[in-house]
C-alpha positions in Angstrom: -20.6 -13.4 -41.1 -17.4 -12.4 -42.8 -15.1 -15.6 -41.6 -12.1 -13.0 -40.4 -14.2 -11.7 -37.7 -15.5 -14.6 -36.9 -12.0 -16.2 -36.3 -11.2 -13.0 -34.2 -13.8 -13.7 -32.2 -12.8 -17.5 -31.6 -9.3 -16.6 -30.8 -10.7 -13.9 -28.3 -13.0 -16.4 -26.3 -10.2 -18.9 -26.6 -7.7 -16.5 -24.7 -10.3 -15.3 -22.6 -11.2 -19.2 -21.5 -7.4 -19.6 -21.0 -7.4 -16.6 -19.1 -10.1 -17.9 -16.6 -8.5 -21.1 -16.8 -5.5 -20.2 -15.3 -6.9 -17.7 -12.8 -8.9 -20.2 -11.6 -5.5 -22.4 -11.3 -4.2 -20.3 -9.4 -6.9 -19.6 -7.0 -6.7 -23.7 -6.2 -3.1 -23.4 -5.7 -2.7 -20.2 -3.7 -4.3 -21.6 -0.2 -1.1 -23.0 0.9 0.9 -19.8 0.0 -1.6 -17.9 2.8 -1.5 -20.6 5.2 0.4 -19.1 8.0 -1.8 -17.4 9.9 1.0 -15.5 12.3 3.9 -14.0 10.2 6.2 -14.1 13.5 9.5 -13.7 10.9 8.4 -10.1 10.3 7.5 -9.1 13.9 10.9 -7.4 14.3 11.0 -5.2 11.2 7.5 -4.3 12.2 9.2 -3.1 15.6 11.6 -1.3 14.3 9.9 0.1 11.5 7.3 1.8 14.2 10.2 2.6 16.9 11.8 4.8 13.7 8.4 6.3 13.0 7.2 7.0 16.4 10.6 8.0 18.2 12.9 10.7 17.4 13.4 9.8 13.5 10.1 9.7 12.9 9.4 13.3 15.1 11.8 14.6 13.2 11.3 13.6 9.9 7.0 15.1 10.5 8.7 18.3 11.9 10.5 18.8 8.7 7.5 17.6 6.5 5.7 20.5 8.1 8.8 23.1 7.9 9.1 22.3 4.0 5.6 22.3 3.7 5.3 25.8 5.3 7.9 27.1 3.4 6.8 25.8 -0.1 3.5 27.5 0.8 5.0 30.6 1.7 6.8 30.3 -1.6 4.0 29.8 -3.5 1.8 31.9 -1.6 -1.0 28.8 -0.8 -1.4 26.7 1.9 -2.4 23.7 0.3 1.4 22.6 0.4 1.7 23.2 4.3 -1.8 20.9 4.8 -0.5 18.0 2.7 2.9 18.0 4.6 1.1 18.1 7.9 -1.2 15.2 7.0 2.1 13.1 5.6 3.9 14.3 8.6 0.6 13.0 11.1 0.6 10.1 9.0 4.3 8.8 9.9 3.6 9.4 13.5 0.1 7.8 13.5 0.0 5.2 11.4 1.6 2.6 13.7 -1.2 3.4 16.0 -3.7 3.2 13.5 -2.6 0.0 11.9 -2.5 -1.9 15.3 -6.0 -0.6 15.7 -7.2 -2.1 12.8 -5.1 -5.2 12.2 -4.0 -6.3 16.0 -0.5 -6.3 15.2 2.2 -6.6 17.2 -0.2 -8.5 19.9 
């Protein structure tokens, strides 16, 4: 075997072992970072963003998405822009409800 290839393979193996060691150490020490089960300090922020997206601001942005999408769709002669804008508007208004259903947020 060529000595240069053997040296290169040894370096790759050493880097791989070092990376696995760092990841293992990181996994063992990261338990404390995930120790807080509730995250109550973010409830106020979540409530604020939820009120924005489901209130008048969110509905206004959703209608704006629809109008811009329809305008671009008419200009391009394609309905695809309107479909994407409708999806964005519906997502904006419905996403807080979906998140609460999935994760039990705000409970």
